[in-house]
C-alpha positions in Angstrom: 103.6 112.6 155.1 101.9 111.1 151.2 98.6 112.2 150.0 96.6 109.5 151.9 97.5 110.1 154.9 96.3 114.1 154.5 93.2 113.0 153.1 92.6 110.7 156.7 93.8 113.7 158.4 91.4 116.1 156.5 88.0 113.6 156.9 89.0 113.1 160.4 89.0 116.9 161.1 85.5 117.5 159.1 84.1 114.8 161.4 85.5 116.1 164.6 84.0 119.9 163.0 80.3 118.6 162.1 79.8 117.0 165.9 81.1 120.5 167.6 78.8 122.2 165.4 75.7 120.0 165.7 76.3 120.0 169.1 76.4 123.6 169.6 73.3 124.1 167.6 71.4 122.0 169.8 72.9 124.3 172.7 72.0 127.3 171.7 68.6 126.3 170.0 67.5 125.4 173.8 69.0 128.0 175.5 67.5 130.6 172.7 64.0 129.1 173.4 64.9 129.1 177.0 65.5 132.5 177.2 62.8 133.3 174.9 59.6 130.8 176.3 58.1 129.5 179.2 55.5 127.0 179.3 53.0 127.7 181.9 49.5 125.9 183.0 45.9 126.9 181.0 44.7 127.5 184.4 47.4 129.4 184.9 46.5 131.6 181.5 43.3 132.0 182.2 43.7 134.0 185.8 46.1 136.2 183.7 43.5 137.1 181.1 40.9 137.3 183.8 43.2 139.7 185.7 44.3 142.3 182.7 47.8 141.0 182.2 47.8 139.6 179.2 48.5 141.9 176.1 48.6 139.7 173.2 47.2 136.5 172.1 48.1 133.8 169.1 46.4 130.3 168.8 48.3 128.1 166.3 45.4 126.1 165.0 47.6 123.0 163.9 49.5 122.4 167.2 46.7 123.5 169.3 49.0 126.1 171.5 48.2 129.2 172.6 51.2 131.9 172.7 50.6 135.0 174.4 52.6 137.9 176.6 52.4 139.5 179.8 52.0 142.8 180.9 55.8 143.9 181.8 57.5 140.9 180.3 57.3 141.5 176.3 60.8 139.9 175.6 59.3 136.3 176.8 56.3 134.4 175.3 54.5 132.1 177.6 52.9 128.9 175.8 50.1 126.8 177.5 47.9 123.5 176.1 44.1 124.5 176.5 42.1 121.9 177.7 38.9 123.1 176.3 37.9 123.6 172.9 39.7 126.4 170.7 36.3 127.8 170.2 35.7 128.0 174.0 39.1 130.0 174.3 37.7 132.5 171.8 35.5 133.6 173.4 36.9 133.6 177.1 39.7 135.7 175.2 36.9 137.6 173.8 35.4 138.2 177.1 38.3 139.9 178.7 38.8 142.2 175.7 43.0 141.2 175.0 44.0 144.1 173.2 46.1 142.8 170.9 43.9 139.3 170.1 44.2 138.5 166.3 42.0 135.7 166.2 42.9 132.0 164.7 46.1 131.6 162.9 46.9 129.3 160.3 49.0 126.1 160.4 52.5 127.0 161.0 54.9 125.4 158.1 57.0 122.7 159.9 59.2 122.9 156.9 59.9 126.3 157.0 60.6 126.1 161.1 63.1 123.1 160.1 64.9 125.4 157.4 64.4 128.2 159.5 66.6 126.4 162.4 68.5 123.7 161.7 69.2 123.7 157.7 70.2 128.0 157.3 72.6 127.6 160.2 74.2 124.3 159.0 74.9 125.9 156.0 76.9 129.0 157.4 78.9 126.9 159.3 79.6 124.7 155.8 80.8 127.8 154.1 83.1 128.3 157.3 84.4 124.9 157.3 85.1 125.2 153.8 87.1 128.8 154.7 88.4 126.4 157.4 89.7 123.6 155.5 91.4 126.3 152.8 93.6 127.4 155.7 93.9 123.7 157.2 95.2 122.3 154.0 97.5 125.1 154.0 98.7 124.9 157.0 99.0 121.5 157.0 101.0 121.3 153.1 103.4 123.9 154.5 103.9 122.1 157.8 104.5 119.0 156.3 106.1 119.9 153.1 109.4 121.0 154.0 110.6 117.9 152.2 109.2 119.2 148.6 111.2 120.5 145.8 110.1 124.2 145.2 111.4 123.8 141.5 109.4 125.6 139.1 109.0 123.8 135.7 109.1 125.6 132.5 107.6 124.5 129.3 109.4 124.5 125.6 107.0 127.6 125.0 107.7 129.5 128.2 111.3 129.9 128.6 110.9 131.8 125.7 114.6 132.0 124.8 116.3 130.1 122.2 120.2 130.1 121.3 119.6 133.1 118.5 119.1 134.9 121.7 122.1 134.0 123.2 124.8 136.3 121.3 128.5 136.8 122.2 129.4 133.1 124.2 129.6 130.8 120.7 132.2 128.4 123.1 129.8 127.8 125.3 126.8 127.7 123.0 128.8 124.8 121.0 129.1 122.8 124.4 125.0 123.1 125.1 124.2 122.4 121.5 125.6 118.9 122.3 123.3 118.2 125.0 120.5 119.5 123.1 121.2 116.7 120.4 121.7 114.2 123.1 118.3 115.1 123.9 116.6 114.8 120.3 118.5 112.1 119.4 120.0 109.5 122.1 120.0 106.8 119.8 123.1 108.3 117.3 124.9 108.2 120.8 124.2 105.0 122.1 124.8 102.8 118.9 128.6 104.4 118.8 128.6 103.8 122.8 128.7 107.2 124.2 126.9 108.0 127.4 125.0 111.0 128.0 127.5 113.8 130.1 125.3 113.6 133.8 125.9 117.5 134.0 127.5 120.9 132.6 128.8 123.5 135.4 128.2 127.1 133.6 131.3 129.3 135.2 131.8 132.6 134.7 131.7 136.1 136.5 127.9 138.0 137.1 126.1 139.5 134.6 128.0 137.0 131.7 124.4 135.2 130.5 125.2 131.5 132.3 121.0 131.4 133.6 120.1 132.3 130.0 121.9 130.0 128.3 120.5 127.3 130.8 117.3 128.6 129.5 118.2 128.6 126.2 119.2 124.8 126.4 115.5 124.1 127.9 113.6 126.4 124.8 115.8 124.6 122.0 115.7 120.8 123.3 111.9 121.3 124.3 111.9 119.7 127.3 110.6 120.3 131.0 113.1 122.5 132.9 113.2 122.5 136.1 115.1 125.5 137.9 115.9 126.3 141.3 118.5 127.8 143.6 121.2 127.1 145.5 119.9 128.6 148.6 116.4 127.3 148.4 117.7 123.6 149.2 119.1 125.4 152.5 116.9 125.0 155.3 116.1 125.7 159.2 115.5 122.1 159.9 118.3 120.0 159.8 117.7 117.3 156.9 115.2 119.1 154.8 117.4 120.2 152.0 118.4 116.8 151.6 114.5 115.5 151.3 114.5 118.2 148.6 116.5 117.0 146.9 115.4 113.8 146.5 112.3 114.8 145.7 113.4 117.4 142.9 115.2 114.3 141.7 112.6 112.0 141.7 110.4 115.0 139.9 113.2 114.7 137.7 113.0 111.3 136.7 109.1 111.3 136.1 109.3 113.8 133.7 112.5 112.6 131.7 113.6 113.6 129.2 114.2 117.2 131.2 116.9 119.5 132.3 117.3 120.5 135.7 118.9 123.9 136.5 120.8 124.8 139.8 121.5 128.6 140.1 124.7 129.8 142.4 125.1 126.1 143.1 128.3 127.1 145.6 125.6 128.0 148.3 124.9 123.9 148.3 128.4 122.8 146.8 130.8 124.4 149.5 133.8 122.3 149.8 133.3 120.2 153.0 137.6 120.9 153.8 136.6 124.2 155.0 135.4 122.8 158.9 135.3 126.0 160.5 132.7 127.3 158.0 130.5 123.6 157.5 126.8 123.3 158.4 125.5 120.4 159.3 122.5 121.1 156.9 124.2 122.4 153.8 126.7 119.4 154.1 124.0 116.8 154.3 122.3 118.6 151.2 125.1 118.1 149.7 126.0 114.8 150.2 122.8 113.7 148.9 123.0 115.5 146.0 126.3 113.7 145.2 124.3 110.6 145.9 121.0 111.3 143.5 123.8 112.4 141.0 125.4 108.9 140.9 122.2 107.2 141.2 120.5 108.3 138.2 120.1 107.1 134.9 121.3 109.2 132.3 120.4 107.6 129.0 116.6 108.6 130.5 117.7 112.2 129.6 118.0 113.9 132.6 120.7 116.5 132.2 121.8 118.6 135.1 122.7 122.0 134.6 124.7 124.1 137.2 125.5 127.6 137.7 128.3 129.5 139.9 130.7 132.1 139.7 132.8 130.9 142.3 134.3 127.5 141.4 137.3 127.5 143.5 135.1 127.0 146.5 132.9 123.9 144.9 133.7 120.5 146.6 136.1 118.3 144.2 133.8 115.9 144.5 131.1 117.7 143.0 133.4 118.5 139.8 134.6 115.1 139.0 133.7 113.2 136.1 130.3 111.4 136.7 128.8 114.0 138.3 129.4 117.8 136.7 131.5 115.5 133.3 131.8 119.5 131.6 132.6 122.8 132.5 131.5 125.5 130.6 133.3 129.2 130.8 130.7 132.1 129.9 133.6 134.6 129.8 133.2 138.7 129.2 132.6 139.1 125.9 135.2 140.4 123.3 134.7 143.3 120.3 133.1 140.7 118.0 131.1 139.4 121.1 129.8 142.5 122.3 128.7 143.9 119.2 126.7 141.0 118.6 125.3 141.2 122.0 124.4 144.6 121.4 122.8 144.2 118.0 120.7 141.3 119.8 119.4 144.1 122.5 119.2 146.7 119.7 116.5 144.8 117.9 113.8 145.5 120.8 114.5 149.1 120.5 113.5 151.3 117.7 117.4 152.5 116.8 118.1 155.8 114.4 120.0 154.4 110.6 122.9 156.8 112.0 123.6 154.6 115.1 126.9 152.7 115.3 127.1 149.9 117.7 130.5 149.4 116.4 131.8 152.4 118.4 129.7 151.2 121.6 131.1 148.2 121.8 134.6 149.5 121.1 134.4 151.9 124.0 132.6 148.6 126.3 135.7 146.4 127.1 135.7 144.3 130.2 131.2 145.1 129.9 129.4 141.6 130.4 126.1 140.8 128.3 124.5 142.7 131.3 125.9 145.6 131.4 125.4 145.8 127.4 121.6 145.1 128.1 121.8 148.0 130.8 123.4 150.4 128.1 120.6 149.8 125.5 118.0 150.5 128.2 119.4 153.4 129.1 119.5 154.8 126.2 116.1 154.2 125.2 115.2 155.7 128.3 116.9 159.0 127.2 115.3 158.8 124.1 111.8 158.9 125.5 113.1 161.8 128.5 114.3 163.9 125.1 110.8 163.1 123.5 112.7 161.6 120.5 110.7 158.5 119.3 114.2 156.9 118.3 117.5 156.2 119.6 120.3 158.6 118.5 124.2 158.1 118.5 124.2 161.0 121.4 122.0 158.5 123.5 124.1 155.3 123.4 127.2 157.4 124.1 125.4 159.6 127.1 123.7 155.9 128.4 127.2 154.7 128.6 128.5 157.4 130.7 125.6 157.0 133.0 126.4 153.6 133.3 130.5 154.1 134.2 130.4 157.1 135.8 126.0 158.4 136.9 124.3 160.8 135.5 125.2 164.8 135.1 125.2 166.2 138.7 123.6 169.2 137.8 123.3 170.9 141.5 127.4 170.9 142.1 128.9 173.8 141.4 132.5 174.1 141.7 134.1 177.0 142.5 136.3 178.4 139.7 139.7 177.3 141.6 138.0 173.7 142.2 136.9 173.6 138.7 140.7 174.6 137.9 142.0 172.1 139.8 139.9 169.7 138.3 140.5 170.8 135.2 144.5 170.6 135.4 143.7 166.9 137.1 142.3 165.1 134.3 144.5 166.8 131.6 147.4 165.2 133.5 145.7 161.3 132.9 145.1 162.3 129.3 148.7 163.8 128.7 150.3 161.1 129.8 147.9 158.7 128.7 148.9 160.7 124.7 152.7 160.5 125.2 153.2 157.7 126.8 153.7 154.6 124.1 152.2 151.6 126.2 149.1 153.7 127.8 145.3 153.7 126.0 144.4 156.1 123.6 142.2 159.2 125.2 138.4 158.7 124.2 136.6 162.0 126.4 137.7 164.1 129.1 135.1 166.4 131.3 134.9 168.3 134.4 131.3 168.1 134.3 129.9 166.1 137.6 128.9 163.2 137.9 126.5 161.2 140.7 129.1 158.2 141.3 131.1 161.1 143.1 133.6 161.8 140.1 133.8 165.6 139.2 135.2 164.6 136.0 136.8 161.7 134.2 139.4 160.9 131.2 138.0 157.7 129.3 140.7 155.6 127.6 140.1 153.3 125.0 142.7 150.3 123.9 143.8 150.2 120.6 143.0 146.6 120.2 141.7 143.7 122.3 144.7 142.5 124.6 145.0 139.5 126.4 148.6 139.4 127.5 150.1 143.1 129.8 153.4 143.3 129.7 155.5 145.2 132.4 156.5 148.0 130.4 152.3 148.9 130.0 151.8 148.0 133.5 154.1 151.0 134.5 152.2 153.5 132.1 149.2 152.3 133.4 150.3 153.2 136.7 152.0 156.5 135.8 149.0 157.7 134.1 147.1 157.1 137.1 149.4 159.1 139.1 149.5 161.7 136.5 146.2 163.7 137.8 148.1 164.1 141.2 151.4 164.9 139.7 149.5 167.7 137.5 148.0 169.4 140.5 151.5 169.5 141.9 153.4 170.7 138.8 150.7 173.4 137.2 149.0 174.3 141.2 152.0 173.8 143.5 149.5 171.7 145.5 147.5 168.1 146.4 143.7 167.6 146.5 141.7 164.7 147.7 140.6 163.7 144.0 143.3 161.5 143.4 142.1 158.7 146.2 140.8 156.0 143.2 143.8 156.6 141.3 145.9 155.7 144.2 144.2 152.8 144.6 144.0 152.0 141.2 147.9 152.5 141.1 148.7 150.2 144.2 146.7 147.5 143.2 148.2 147.5 140.2 152.0 147.6 141.6 150.9 144.8 144.0 150.1 142.7 141.6 152.7 143.2 139.6 155.4 142.2 142.8 153.3 139.6 144.0 151.4 137.7 141.6 152.9 138.4 138.2 156.7 138.3 139.3 157.5 141.3 137.9 160.2 142.6 140.0 164.2 141.9 140.6 163.9 141.1 144.5 161.4 138.5 144.6 162.0 136.9 141.1 159.5 134.1 139.9 158.1 133.5 143.3 154.3 133.6 143.8 153.6 135.6 147.1 149.7 135.8 146.8 147.4 133.7 145.3 144.1 135.4 143.6 141.0 134.4 144.8 137.3 134.3 143.5 138.7 135.2 139.9 135.2 135.5 138.3 134.2 138.5 141.3 136.6 140.8 143.0 140.2 139.2 142.5 140.9 139.4 145.9 145.0 138.1 146.3 145.0 135.9 149.5 149.3 135.8 151.0 151.5 132.9 150.9 154.3 134.6 152.9 155.6 135.4 156.1 155.0 138.8 157.9 158.5 139.5 157.1 158.6 139.0 153.0 155.0 140.9 153.4 157.1 144.1 155.0 159.5 143.5 151.6 157.1 144.0 149.3 155.4 146.7 150.6 158.7 148.6 150.2 159.1 147.1 146.8 155.3 148.6 145.8 156.3 152.1 147.4 159.6 152.3 145.1 157.3 151.0 142.2 155.0 154.3 143.1 157.7 156.5 143.7 159.2 155.6 140.6 156.0 156.4 138.2 154.7 159.5 140.2 158.6 161.3 140.0 158.0 159.9 135.9 154.1 161.7 135.6 156.2 165.0 137.1 159.1 165.1 134.9 157.1 164.6 132.1 154.7 167.3 133.2 157.3 169.6 133.5 158.4 168.9 130.4 155.3 169.9 128.7 153.8 172.7 131.3 152.8 174.7 128.4 150.4 172.6 126.1 148.7 171.6 129.2 148.1 174.8 130.1 146.4 175.9 127.0 144.5 172.7 127.1 143.2 173.4 130.2 141.9 177.2 129.0 140.0 174.8 126.4 138.9 172.3 128.8 138.0 175.2 131.2 135.9 176.8 128.7 134.3 173.9 127.0 134.2 171.4 130.1 134.4 168.3 128.0 136.9 167.6 125.0 136.6 164.6 122.4 139.8 162.5 122.0 140.0 163.9 118.1 139.7 167.5 120.0 142.4 166.7 122.4 145.0 165.6 119.4 143.6 168.6 117.2 144.5 171.4 119.9 147.9 169.7 120.9 149.1 169.0 116.9 147.8 173.5 116.8 150.3 174.0 119.9 153.0 172.1 119.1 
């Protein structure tokens, strides 16, 4: 429904409302008059006066009417037109001594009567109509705007984000800087025959800054920024999502040059090959999006940006050149990127001169930009909690532990036996990490319980950024994971439930060695599983038969058993060292990597 139809509908509703109000006022006025007054003959009036039934009389010299009340009927007023002159009427009333006769009244103001009886009620109804009209407009707008886009338009100064606010993603920024330049200087590209890319797809794990980059593009370009989530297109009514897509692109072409950003585009861009999980509304919306991306002229300066962390499920037609021409990978930052991100967020917080962000960047491999921002914020909260005016290095380190393992569980008191078991468990991890050649260095050991369920933990840090992992390194990872349980067996001769997470990690690593990385002799270079959701949990999908799956389980079991026994043997050989370390850990509850190495050196 267009605006003209909406106006006509409102006018018709207003006319109907006015007619109903007038009719109601007339009926109400007549009813009230009939309830409050009664016309009588003048002769009846005189009879009532003579019989002493009249208790009050009022004469209107303007209209000549006589209003009077009768004893026992005070709620009703009687009206009569005298056939005699008013002087005679007055003399008659005085003769019979009516109790409340007040003499001759002044002429009634007809305009005041009109105001009270008609204008004032009309004003009241007009005010009511205003409120009703607002509700009507809203309801009509809601009911008829299923096809309207909910895109929010940000002006240049409303995004408040520039490329300088985005750190750690230099390659992604380089890809998007060209789009900004295209919007600013299109003639430079059209002269050589280059065309503007219609769309760019931002792909990466959650928290890496895809939405932030899109806002930075709009902020740098200084053009209108349409922002919508993919789920906003999917409606209960079939066809409404497609209508919203049409409306969005219509607005975009009117505002060109501009940027249209569709966050979580996988909500509407899921592959149509998945017939079992398809939805008619989602498929129609996707078809309309494909049509609109083909239909608009990119030379006008309309650029489509999409963001997703599940590119593998997107429809191939959406990813072909001419629609999303570019795929911009927004990855987990490396060490220089993490340091740059920490510096950006640290600008907003009062930091002590003693703070070393380099140390935090080294201790956070695998952290996303959102994780690093959270660490800075947690450190600021901790400083406030300790009544400090500036963030210290201790706050940052404690904030890192809070993000990884949760807050200290102050009300959880372990018995001496449990505490010793946890100490042996964590030292098993730490000692194997120290003596195995391919394991990461020990950074911290603690037996203080945390709110995320850990009774203690051992923090390891890689000596350098790694992009490839060898078979020997993965075997050492499994041995370190199983060393906690192995230490309990060697030192206490018993096992506990504390190794549940270690067993899960070791099994996952061993399975990947067998099924994905081809690191076993039995299956050689055969890919038995395919990783899915590489930017999410990476859960693998099996590509083999049930018989082969049984052999996979046997191979995984063999790897786990071998590394478990390896850990036991190494701990048996160094049982005295582990015992000495455990006494220090039980006393201090926390050991840094330097303290751990010093104690080992003193007892070698």
